[in-house]
DOGULUM-628006 format. One record per residue: x, y, z of N, C-alpha, C, O in turn; residue number from 1; residue in three letters. Coordinates in Angstrom, 3 decimals, m for minus. Layout:
nxx / nyy / nzz / caxx / cayy / cazz / cxx / cyy / czz / oxx / oyy / ozz / n / res
X / Y / Z / X / Y / Z / X / Y / Z / X / Y / Z / NUM / ALA
...
***
This chain:
nxx / nyy / nzz / caxx / cayy / cazz / cxx / cyy / czz / oxx / oyy / ozz / n / res
13.475 / m19.903 / 0.759 / 14.282 / m18.967 / 0.007 / 13.862 / m18.987 / m1.458 / 13.688 / m20.053 / m2.048 / 1 / MET
13.704 / m17.831 / m2.025 / 13.283 / m17.697 / m3.408 / 14.488 / m17.868 / m4.321 / 15.565 / m17.338 / m4.048 / 2 / VAL
14.304 / m18.596 / m5.387 / 15.350 / m18.763 / m6.403 / 15.072 / m17.779 / m7.527 / 13.945 / m17.677 / m8.011 / 3 / LYS
16.101 / m17.063 / m7.936 / 15.978 / m16.060 / m8.993 / 16.871 / m16.417 / m10.171 / 18.027 / m16.802 / m9.995 / 4 / TRP
16.329 / m16.288 / m11.358 / 17.160 / m16.419 / m12.545 / 17.814 / m15.062 / m12.806 / 17.393 / m14.041 / m12.263 / 5 / THR
18.839 / m15.072 / m13.638 / 19.475 / m13.795 / m13.995 / 18.481 / m12.880 / m14.691 / 18.501 / m11.667 / m14.483 / 6 / ASP
17.615 / m13.448 / m15.513 / 16.609 / m12.648 / m16.207 / 15.637 / m12.017 / m15.212 / 15.268 / m10.852 / m15.361 / 7 / LYS
15.223 / m12.771 / m14.205 / 14.330 / m12.214 / m13.179 / 15.016 / m11.087 / m12.403 / 14.409 / m10.050 / m12.137 / 8 / GLU
16.271 / m11.297 / m12.048 / 17.009 / m10.245 / m11.333 / 17.059 / m8.968 / m12.173 / 16.808 / m7.872 / m11.672 / 9 / ARG
17.383 / m9.126 / m13.447 / 17.486 / m7.942 / m14.313 / 16.121 / m7.314 / m14.553 / 16.025 / m6.097 / m14.711 / 10 / SER
15.074 / m8.113 / m14.584 / 13.717 / m7.581 / m14.765 / 13.310 / m6.740 / m13.559 / 12.783 / m5.638 / m13.717 / 11 / THR
13.552 / m7.254 / m12.363 / 13.227 / m6.500 / m11.145 / 14.024 / m5.198 / m11.124 / 13.477 / m4.134 / m10.834 / 12 / VAL
15.299 / m5.282 / m11.429 / 16.144 / m4.077 / m11.449 / 15.654 / m3.081 / m12.493 / 15.666 / m1.873 / m12.257 / 13 / ALA
15.228 / m3.582 / m13.634 / 14.738 / m2.713 / m14.708 / 13.453 / m1.993 / m14.309 / 13.300 / m0.799 / m14.569 / 14 / SER
12.543 / m2.708 / m13.685 / 11.310 / m2.076 / m13.200 / 11.668 / m1.038 / m12.148 / 11.152 / 0.080 / m12.166 / 15 / VAL
12.551 / m1.410 / m11.234 / 12.907 / m0.517 / m10.137 / 13.531 / 0.787 / m10.648 / 13.277 / 1.859 / m10.099 / 16 / TRP
14.335 / 0.689 / m11.685 / 14.968 / 1.887 / m12.278 / 13.936 / 2.906 / m12.746 / 14.199 / 4.109 / m12.752 / 17 / GLU
12.776 / 2.427 / m13.132 / 11.732 / 3.286 / m13.695 / 10.826 / 3.889 / m12.626 / 9.971 / 4.723 / m12.924 / 18 / LYS
11.017 / 3.469 / m11.397 / 10.144 / 3.917 / m10.322 / 10.706 / 5.167 / m9.658 / 11.864 / 5.205 / m9.242 / 19 / ILE
9.869 / 6.176 / m9.571 / 10.200 / 7.392 / m8.832 / 9.598 / 7.223 / m7.437 / 8.383 / 7.303 / m7.254 / 20 / ASP
10.466 / 6.989 / m6.469 / 10.041 / 6.742 / m5.083 / 9.128 / 7.860 / m4.573 / 8.136 / 7.605 / m3.892 / 21 / ILE
9.478 / 9.090 / m4.912 / 8.716 / 10.248 / m4.426 / 7.324 / 10.339 / m5.041 / 6.453 / 11.028 / m4.510 / 22 / ASP
7.116 / 9.657 / m6.140 / 5.802 / 9.645 / m6.787 / 5.019 / 8.376 / m6.433 / 3.872 / 8.447 / m5.992 / 23 / GLU
5.643 / 7.239 / m6.629 / 4.960 / 5.949 / m6.450 / 4.653 / 5.661 / m4.977 / 3.578 / 5.151 / m4.659 / 24 / ILE
5.579 / 5.980 / m4.085 / 5.373 / 5.708 / m2.659 / 4.120 / 6.351 / m2.103 / 3.262 / 5.657 / m1.556 / 25 / GLY
3.994 / 7.682 / m2.233 / 2.778 / 8.333 / m1.731 / 1.498 / 7.818 / m2.405 / 0.468 / 7.670 / m1.747 / 26 / PRO
1.562 / 7.549 / m3.697 / 0.377 / 7.069 / m4.401 / m0.037 / 5.676 / m3.926 / m1.223 / 5.403 / m3.745 / 27 / GLN
0.944 / 4.801 / m3.727 / 0.638 / 3.432 / m3.296 / 0.070 / 3.412 / m1.876 / m0.898 / 2.703 / m1.599 / 28 / ALA
0.675 / 4.192 / m0.982 / 0.165 / 4.216 / 0.391 / m1.215 / 4.863 / 0.440 / m2.088 / 4.410 / 1.181 / 29 / LEU
m1.415 / 5.911 / m0.339 / m2.745 / 6.530 / m0.401 / m3.769 / 5.525 / m0.915 / m4.891 / 5.457 / m0.413 / 30 / ALA
m3.379 / 4.752 / m1.910 / m4.299 / 3.762 / m2.491 / m4.749 / 2.743 / m1.452 / m5.934 / 2.415 / m1.393 / 31 / ARG
m3.834 / 2.235 / m0.633 / m4.247 / 1.234 / 0.363 / m5.181 / 1.859 / 1.393 / m6.139 / 1.221 / 1.829 / 32 / ILE
m4.911 / 3.099 / 1.784 / m5.764 / 3.752 / 2.776 / m7.154 / 4.069 / 2.232 / m8.137 / 4.055 / 2.974 / 33 / LEU
m7.229 / 4.349 / 0.951 / m8.523 / 4.670 / 0.332 / m9.310 / 3.400 / 0.024 / m10.504 / 3.319 / 0.312 / 34 / ILE
m8.641 / 2.416 / m0.557 / m9.331 / 1.192 / m0.991 / m9.630 / 0.260 / 0.192 / m10.653 / m0.425 / 0.209 / 35 / VAL
m8.733 / 0.244 / 1.170 / m8.897 / m0.612 / 2.345 / m8.888 / 0.290 / 3.579 / m7.887 / 0.341 / 4.293 / 36 / TYR
m9.975 / 0.991 / 3.836 / m9.971 / 2.014 / 4.891 / m9.667 / 1.487 / 6.292 / m9.267 / 2.270 / 7.153 / 37 / PRO
m9.839 / 0.217 / 6.548 / m9.527 / m0.311 / 7.872 / m8.017 / m0.255 / 8.157 / m7.605 / m0.382 / 9.311 / 38 / TRP
m7.193 / m0.067 / 7.120 / m5.755 / 0.048 / 7.354 / m5.391 / 1.379 / 8.020 / m4.254 / 1.568 / 8.453 / 39 / THR
m6.353 / 2.293 / 8.099 / m6.124 / 3.574 / 8.786 / m5.695 / 3.354 / 10.237 / m4.997 / 4.187 / 10.815 / 40 / GLU
m6.112 / 2.240 / 10.818 / m5.834 / 1.998 / 12.239 / m4.341 / 1.950 / 12.541 / m3.945 / 2.135 / 13.692 / 41 / ARG
m3.507 / 1.705 / 11.539 / m2.065 / 1.659 / 11.754 / m1.417 / 3.040 / 11.695 / m0.223 / 3.183 / 11.955 / 42 / TYR
m2.202 / 4.043 / 11.356 / m1.652 / 5.375 / 11.139 / m2.376 / 6.419 / 11.991 / m2.730 / 7.494 / 11.508 / 43 / PHE
m2.585 / 6.086 / 13.248 / m3.332 / 6.949 / 14.157 / m2.711 / 8.312 / 14.388 / m3.399 / 9.251 / 14.787 / 44 / GLY
m1.421 / 8.426 / 14.141 / m0.746 / 9.714 / 14.362 / m0.721 / 10.589 / 13.108 / m0.111 / 11.659 / 13.106 / 45 / THR
m1.378 / 10.139 / 12.053 / m1.322 / 10.861 / 10.778 / m2.398 / 11.928 / 10.644 / m2.453 / 12.621 / 9.628 / 46 / PHE
m3.250 / 12.073 / 11.648 / m4.299 / 13.081 / 11.579 / m5.472 / 12.604 / 10.738 / m5.805 / 11.419 / 10.728 / 47 / GLY
m6.088 / 13.535 / 10.040 / m7.281 / 13.237 / 9.250 / m6.914 / 12.436 / 7.998 / m6.305 / 12.956 / 7.063 / 48 / ASP
m7.300 / 11.167 / 8.006 / m7.144 / 10.311 / 6.821 / m8.450 / 9.534 / 6.605 / m8.439 / 8.351 / 6.264 / 49 / ILE
m9.556 / 10.224 / 6.810 / m10.854 / 9.557 / 6.781 / m11.611 / 9.742 / 5.481 / m12.683 / 9.165 / 5.303 / 50 / PHE
m11.070 / 10.537 / 4.571 / m11.666 / 10.676 / 3.235 / m10.548 / 10.576 / 2.213 / m9.378 / 10.774 / 2.540 / 51 / THR
m10.908 / 10.271 / 0.990 / m9.898 / 10.172 / m0.070 / m9.148 / 11.489 / m0.227 / m7.928 / 11.489 / m0.390 / 52 / ALA
m9.849 / 12.588 / m0.182 / m9.216 / 13.894 / m0.324 / m8.215 / 14.139 / 0.803 / m7.112 / 14.632 / 0.565 / 53 / THR
m8.602 / 13.794 / 2.019 / m7.708 / 13.978 / 3.163 / m6.456 / 13.109 / 3.028 / m5.346 / 13.561 / 3.310 / 54 / ALA
m6.641 / 11.872 / 2.599 / m5.503 / 10.968 / 2.416 / m4.551 / 11.525 / 1.363 / m3.339 / 11.575 / 1.578 / 55 / VAL
m5.099 / 11.940 / 0.234 / m4.279 / 12.421 / m0.880 / m3.540 / 13.716 / m0.556 / m2.524 / 14.021 / m1.181 / 56 / LEU
m4.034 / 14.466 / 0.400 / m3.402 / 15.736 / 0.768 / m2.632 / 15.667 / 2.090 / m2.210 / 16.697 / 2.616 / 57 / ASN
m2.451 / 14.474 / 2.620 / m1.806 / 14.315 / 3.919 / m0.288 / 14.142 / 3.731 / 0.165 / 13.178 / 3.114 / 58 / ASN
0.476 / 15.084 / 4.270 / 1.935 / 15.044 / 4.144 / 2.546 / 13.822 / 4.813 / 3.558 / 13.299 / 4.345 / 59 / ASP
1.938 / 13.360 / 5.909 / 2.477 / 12.188 / 6.610 / 2.275 / 10.918 / 5.791 / 3.129 / 10.031 / 5.802 / 60 / LYS
1.159 / 10.824 / 5.087 / 0.926 / 9.682 / 4.192 / 1.984 / 9.692 / 3.096 / 2.602 / 8.666 / 2.816 / 61 / VAL
2.190 / 10.839 / 2.484 / 3.186 / 10.953 / 1.410 / 4.578 / 10.583 / 1.921 / 5.304 / 9.836 / 1.267 / 62 / ALA
4.942 / 11.101 / 3.076 / 6.271 / 10.826 / 3.630 / 6.449 / 9.346 / 3.938 / 7.500 / 8.772 / 3.655 / 63 / ALA
5.420 / 8.725 / 4.521 / 5.545 / 7.303 / 4.854 / 5.557 / 6.443 / 3.594 / 6.209 / 5.400 / 3.566 / 64 / HIS
4.851 / 6.866 / 2.564 / 4.910 / 6.142 / 1.292 / 6.330 / 6.100 / 0.749 / 6.760 / 5.087 / 0.196 / 65 / GLY
7.051 / 7.190 / 0.905 / 8.453 / 7.242 / 0.478 / 9.306 / 6.314 / 1.340 / 10.218 / 5.659 / 0.834 / 66 / LYS
9.014 / 6.256 / 2.632 / 9.736 / 5.353 / 3.537 / 9.538 / 3.900 / 3.090 / 10.489 / 3.119 / 3.057 / 67 / VAL
8.305 / 3.551 / 2.750 / 8.002 / 2.190 / 2.290 / 8.817 / 1.856 / 1.043 / 9.399 / 0.777 / 0.941 / 68 / VAL
8.850 / 2.788 / 0.104 / 9.576 / 2.527 / m1.142 / 11.086 / 2.486 / m0.916 / 11.783 / 1.731 / m1.593 / 69 / MET
11.598 / 3.269 / 0.008 / 13.030 / 3.202 / 0.334 / 13.361 / 1.847 / 0.953 / 14.441 / 1.303 / 0.721 / 70 / LYS
12.438 / 1.305 / 1.739 / 12.639 / m0.037 / 2.288 / 12.602 / m1.077 / 1.168 / 13.333 / m2.067 / 1.208 / 71 / ALA
11.759 / m0.849 / 0.181 / 11.694 / m1.760 / m0.968 / 13.005 / m1.726 / m1.745 / 13.418 / m2.739 / m2.310 / 72 / LEU
13.654 / m0.583 / m1.777 / 14.963 / m0.459 / m2.435 / 15.962 / m1.430 / m1.816 / 16.799 / m1.994 / m2.520 / 73 / ASP
15.879 / m1.625 / m0.504 / 16.774 / m2.567 / 0.171 / 16.541 / m3.989 / m0.328 / 17.482 / m4.771 / m0.466 / 74 / LYS
15.287 / m4.314 / m0.596 / 14.983 / m5.653 / m1.110 / 15.537 / m5.828 / m2.523 / 16.058 / m6.890 / m2.864 / 75 / ALA
15.424 / m4.789 / m3.337 / 15.974 / m4.857 / m4.695 / 17.480 / m5.089 / m4.623 / 18.025 / m5.902 / m5.369 / 76 / VAL
18.140 / m4.381 / m3.735 / 19.605 / m4.470 / m3.610 / 20.061 / m5.758 / m2.931 / 21.216 / m6.160 / m3.073 / 77 / LYS
19.163 / m6.400 / m2.200 / 19.493 / m7.642 / m1.487 / 18.545 / m8.757 / m1.897 / 18.040 / m9.497 / m1.053 / 78 / ASN
18.309 / m8.872 / m3.190 / 17.277 / m9.778 / m3.708 / 17.505 / m11.235 / m3.299 / 16.552 / m12.010 / m3.221 / 79 / ILE
18.751 / m11.611 / m3.038 / 19.022 / m12.990 / m2.644 / 18.897 / m13.226 / m1.143 / 19.048 / m14.356 / m0.677 / 80 / ASP
18.623 / m12.172 / m0.386 / 18.450 / m12.316 / 1.065 / 17.404 / m11.322 / 1.569 / 17.651 / m10.571 / 2.512 / 81 / ASN
16.257 / m11.328 / 0.942 / 15.200 / m10.401 / 1.340 / 14.734 / m10.696 / 2.760 / 14.500 / m9.778 / 3.545 / 82 / ILE
14.603 / m11.955 / 3.083 / 14.130 / m12.331 / 4.427 / 15.081 / m11.815 / 5.508 / 14.642 / m11.249 / 6.509 / 83 / ARG
16.345 / m12.007 / 5.305 / 17.331 / m11.518 / 6.268 / 17.363 / m9.999 / 6.334 / 17.505 / m9.412 / 7.407 / 84 / GLY
17.230 / m9.380 / 5.182 / 17.233 / m7.916 / 5.100 / 16.074 / m7.322 / 5.878 / 16.207 / m6.256 / 6.481 / 85 / THR
14.940 / m8.004 / 5.869 / 13.731 / m7.479 / 6.499 / 13.437 / m8.067 / 7.878 / 12.367 / m7.816 / 8.434 / 86 / TYR
14.351 / m8.834 / 8.434 / 14.075 / m9.501 / 9.719 / 13.713 / m8.494 / 10.814 / 12.722 / m8.681 / 11.521 / 87 / ALA
14.500 / m7.441 / 10.958 / 14.215 / m6.450 / 12.006 / 12.929 / m5.685 / 11.720 / 12.153 / m5.402 / 12.633 / 88 / ASP
12.707 / m5.352 / 10.456 / 11.492 / m4.616 / 10.080 / 10.248 / m5.483 / 10.313 / 9.212 / m4.986 / 10.753 / 89 / LEU
10.359 / m6.765 / 10.017 / 9.253 / m7.689 / 10.279 / 8.977 / m7.773 / 11.772 / 7.822 / m7.749 / 12.199 / 90 / SER
10.034 / m7.870 / 12.560 / 9.880 / m7.945 / 14.016 / 9.194 / m6.681 / 14.548 / 8.307 / m6.766 / 15.397 / 91 / ARG
9.602 / m5.521 / 14.053 / 8.981 / m4.258 / 14.465 / 7.484 / m4.259 / 14.160 / 6.674 / m3.879 / 15.006 / 92 / LEU
7.123 / m4.686 / 12.954 / 5.714 / m4.686 / 12.564 / 4.907 / m5.724 / 13.340 / 3.708 / m5.546 / 13.554 / 93 / HIS
5.553 / m6.797 / 13.757 / 4.871 / m7.844 / 14.520 / 4.761 / m7.486 / 16.002 / 3.669 / m7.491 / 16.571 / 94 / TYR
5.897 / m7.177 / 16.617 / 5.932 / m7.002 / 18.071 / 5.440 / m5.638 / 18.538 / 4.749 / m5.542 / 19.552 / 95 / GLU
5.788 / m4.593 / 17.814 / 5.497 / m3.238 / 18.281 / 4.278 / m2.642 / 17.591 / 3.355 / m2.166 / 18.252 / 96 / THR
4.276 / m2.670 / 16.268 / 3.195 / m2.026 / 15.512 / 1.950 / m2.903 / 15.392 / 0.851 / m2.400 / 15.158 / 97 / LEU
2.123 / m4.201 / 15.553 / 1.029 / m5.172 / 15.508 / 0.190 / m5.063 / 14.230 / m1.039 / m5.002 / 14.262 / 98 / ARG
0.904 / m5.042 / 13.119 / 0.257 / m4.964 / 11.813 / m0.185 / m6.357 / 11.391 / 0.596 / m7.307 / 11.445 / 99 / VAL
m1.426 / m6.474 / 10.976 / m1.942 / m7.735 / 10.446 / m1.118 / m8.089 / 9.212 / m1.016 / m7.265 / 8.302 / 100 / ASP
m0.528 / m9.279 / 9.146 / 0.338 / m9.621 / 8.016 / m0.375 / m9.611 / 6.658 / 0.279 / m9.465 / 5.626 / 101 / PRO
m1.682 / m9.760 / 6.645 / m2.415 / m9.676 / 5.376 / m2.299 / m8.280 / 4.759 / m2.472 / m8.113 / 3.552 / 102 / ASP
m2.009 / m7.297 / 5.582 / m1.863 / m5.923 / 5.105 / m0.673 / m5.797 / 4.153 / m0.701 / m4.978 / 3.235 / 103 / THR
0.358 / m6.592 / 4.361 / 1.528 / m6.527 / 3.478 / 1.157 / m6.944 / 2.054 / 1.644 / m6.366 / 1.082 / 104 / PHE
0.300 / m7.944 / 1.942 / m0.150 / m8.389 / 0.622 / m0.994 / m7.298 / m0.038 / m0.843 / m7.026 / m1.229 / 105 / LYS
m1.872 / m6.681 / 0.730 / m2.690 / m5.596 / 0.188 / m1.818 / m4.445 / m0.307 / m2.066 / m3.879 / m1.372 / 106 / LEU
m0.797 / m4.107 / 0.472 / 0.093 / m3.030 / 0.068 / 0.888 / m3.416 / m1.176 / 1.093 / m2.589 / m2.064 / 107 / LEU
1.332 / m4.658 / m1.242 / 2.051 / m5.119 / m2.439 / 1.165 / m5.002 / m3.673 / 1.627 / m4.591 / m4.737 / 108 / ALA
m0.101 / m5.362 / m3.530 / m1.037 / m5.224 / m4.655 / m1.197 / m3.761 / m5.048 / m1.243 / m3.434 / m6.234 / 109 / ASP
m1.282 / m2.887 / m4.060 / m1.417 / m1.446 / m4.342 / m0.157 / m0.903 / m5.012 / m0.243 / m0.046 / m5.891 / 110 / CYS
0.996 / m1.390 / m4.608 / 2.242 / m0.975 / m5.256 / 2.241 / m1.434 / m6.711 / 2.595 / m0.665 / m7.604 / 111 / ILE
1.844 / m2.681 / m6.954 / 1.805 / m3.195 / m8.324 / 0.851 / m2.381 / m9.191 / 1.188 / m2.029 / m10.322 / 112 / THR
m0.315 / m2.086 / m8.679 / m1.295 / m1.296 / m9.449 / m0.742 / 0.095 / m9.745 / m0.879 / 0.593 / m10.862 / 113 / ILE
m0.128 / 0.713 / m8.765 / 0.428 / 2.050 / m8.942 / 1.566 / 2.030 / m9.963 / 1.657 / 2.915 / m10.814 / 114 / THR
2.419 / 1.036 / m9.879 / 3.508 / 0.888 / m10.850 / 2.942 / 0.631 / m12.246 / 3.429 / 1.190 / m13.229 / 115 / VAL
1.920 / m0.212 / m12.331 / 1.305 / m0.510 / m13.626 / 0.687 / 0.738 / m14.255 / 0.790 / 0.942 / m15.465 / 116 / ALA
0.056 / 1.559 / m13.447 / m0.525 / 2.805 / m13.958 / 0.550 / 3.728 / m14.517 / 0.309 / 4.449 / m15.485 / 117 / CYS
1.710 / 3.709 / m13.925 / 2.815 / 4.561 / m14.352 / 3.526 / 3.985 / m15.582 / 3.786 / 4.705 / m16.546 / 118 / LYS
3.837 / 2.693 / m15.544 / 4.649 / 2.088 / m16.605 / 3.848 / 1.629 / m17.814 / 4.398 / 1.450 / m18.901 / 119 / LEU
2.562 / 1.442 / m17.623 / 1.657 / 1.023 / m18.699 / 2.209 / m0.193 / m19.450 / 2.457 / m1.226 / m18.829 / 120 / LYS
2.406 / m0.100 / m20.755 / 2.799 / m1.268 / m21.551 / 4.203 / m1.772 / m21.226 / 4.542 / m2.898 / m21.589 / 121 / SER
5.023 / m0.971 / m20.554 / 6.349 / m1.445 / m20.150 / 6.247 / m2.550 / m19.093 / 7.193 / m3.309 / m18.884 / 122 / ALA
5.103 / m2.629 / m18.439 / 4.865 / m3.696 / m17.471 / 4.059 / m4.790 / m18.178 / 2.874 / m4.989 / m17.908 / 123 / LEU
4.728 / m5.480 / m19.078 / 4.097 / m6.560 / m19.837 / 3.683 / m7.675 / m18.879 / 4.109 / m7.681 / m17.724 / 124 / SER
2.872 / m8.602 / m19.332 / 2.473 / m9.705 / m18.437 / 3.670 / m10.468 / m17.860 / 3.643 / m10.857 / m16.693 / 125 / PRO
4.699 / m10.683 / m18.646 / 5.882 / m11.405 / m18.163 / 6.633 / m10.575 / m17.120 / 7.064 / m11.098 / m16.092 / 126 / GLN
6.783 / m9.286 / m17.394 / 7.460 / m8.404 / m16.448 / 6.647 / m8.297 / m15.165 / 7.202 / m8.333 / m14.066 / 127 / VAL
5.338 / m8.165 / m15.306 / 4.485 / m8.069 / m14.124 / 4.574 / m9.335 / m13.284 / 4.602 / m9.257 / m12.056 / 128 / GLN
4.617 / m10.489 / m13.918 / 4.716 / m11.751 / m13.171 / 6.004 / m11.785 / m12.346 / 5.998 / m12.227 / m11.197 / 129 / ALA
7.091 / m11.324 / m12.926 / 8.363 / m11.287 / m12.190 / 8.302 / m10.265 / m11.069 / 8.768 / m10.528 / m9.960 / 130 / THR
7.725 / m9.091 / m11.352 / 7.587 / m8.057 / m10.325 / 6.745 / m8.568 / m9.155 / 7.076 / m8.326 / m7.994 / 131 / TRP
5.668 / m9.267 / m9.462 / 4.810 / m9.799 / m8.400 / 5.505 / m10.923 / m7.637 / 5.273 / m11.088 / m6.439 / 132 / GLN
6.345 / m11.690 / m8.306 / 7.147 / m12.698 / m7.598 / 8.054 / m11.997 / m6.592 / 8.191 / m12.442 / m5.453 / 133 / LYS
8.669 / m10.903 / m7.020 / 9.528 / m10.118 / m6.137 / 8.739 / m9.598 / m4.936 / 9.168 / m9.758 / m3.793 / 134 / PHE
7.590 / m8.978 / m5.192 / 6.793 / m8.440 / m4.091 / 6.273 / m9.553 / m3.182 / 6.115 / m9.340 / m1.980 / 135 / LEU
6.007 / m10.725 / m3.732 / 5.598 / m11.864 / m2.895 / 6.722 / m12.272 / m1.954 / 6.473 / m12.654 / m0.811 / 136 / SER
7.955 / m12.191 / m2.433 / 9.101 / m12.497 / m1.571 / 9.216 / m11.452 / m0.459 / 9.568 / m11.781 / 0.674 / 137 / ALA
8.920 / m10.201 / m0.787 / 8.935 / m9.136 / 0.222 / 7.837 / m9.373 / 1.253 / 8.078 / m9.265 / 2.456 / 138 / VAL
6.642 / m9.694 / 0.790 / 5.521 / m9.992 / 1.700 / 5.881 / m11.154 / 2.613 / 5.625 / m11.109 / 3.816 / 139 / VAL
6.471 / m12.190 / 2.041 / 6.891 / m13.347 / 2.840 / 7.900 / m12.925 / 3.904 / 7.812 / m13.353 / 5.055 / 140 / ASP
8.857 / m12.085 / 3.516 / 9.868 / m11.621 / 4.466 / 9.250 / m10.756 / 5.561 / 9.613 / m10.882 / 6.731 / 141 / ALA
8.335 / m9.896 / 5.193 / 7.679 / m9.029 / 6.182 / 6.793 / m9.843 / 7.130 / 6.531 / m9.418 / 8.254 / 142 / MET
6.344 / m10.990 / 6.685 / 5.478 / m11.846 / 7.498 / 6.250 / m12.883 / 8.296 / 5.661 / m13.632 / 9.076 / 143 / SER
7.563 / m12.932 / 8.108 / 8.370 / m14.027 / 8.679 / 8.336 / m14.097 / 10.208 / 8.427 / m15.190 / 10.767 / 144 / SER
8.210 / m12.984 / 10.882 / 8.200 / m13.010 / 12.343 / 6.852 / m13.469 / 12.903 / 6.729 / m13.717 / 14.103 / 145 / GLN
5.866 / m13.578 / 12.058 / 4.529 / m13.981 / 12.485 / 4.387 / m15.501 / 12.563 / 3.400 / m16.013 / 13.091 / 146 / TYR
5.370 / m16.207 / 12.041 / 5.289 / m17.677 / 11.959 / 5.555 / m18.328 / 13.290 / 5.526 / m19.555 / 13.394 / 147 / GLU
***
């Protein structure tokens, strides 16, 4: 279980307030598909996602990016029980979708990069460290059923 200070909680909430799910979600998911093309295998029903242009113009990629960010909202709201909050989602990704757990870390990195591009200097090194601690807790929770 991750221990959070009040300052860390407020930092995560502050970053989250600045995130537009409809913008960041599609960009982050597109980034993982473009930078790590082998992740395409998890999105076989999304149609053509074999070029950067196709990924960036794919409505299903954009929609799923929003789904990912809405799930992240649950972690922000349940920061003291992220593992419990994500237990069913982790089980789904493990048992049914068979997602390699390393993919969660890659996606977390893509989310951080996308957020950093948007927030620029507002994501100071200290704020980024707290944000990455938060995303690491999410990655851990998403990987919990793999243990």
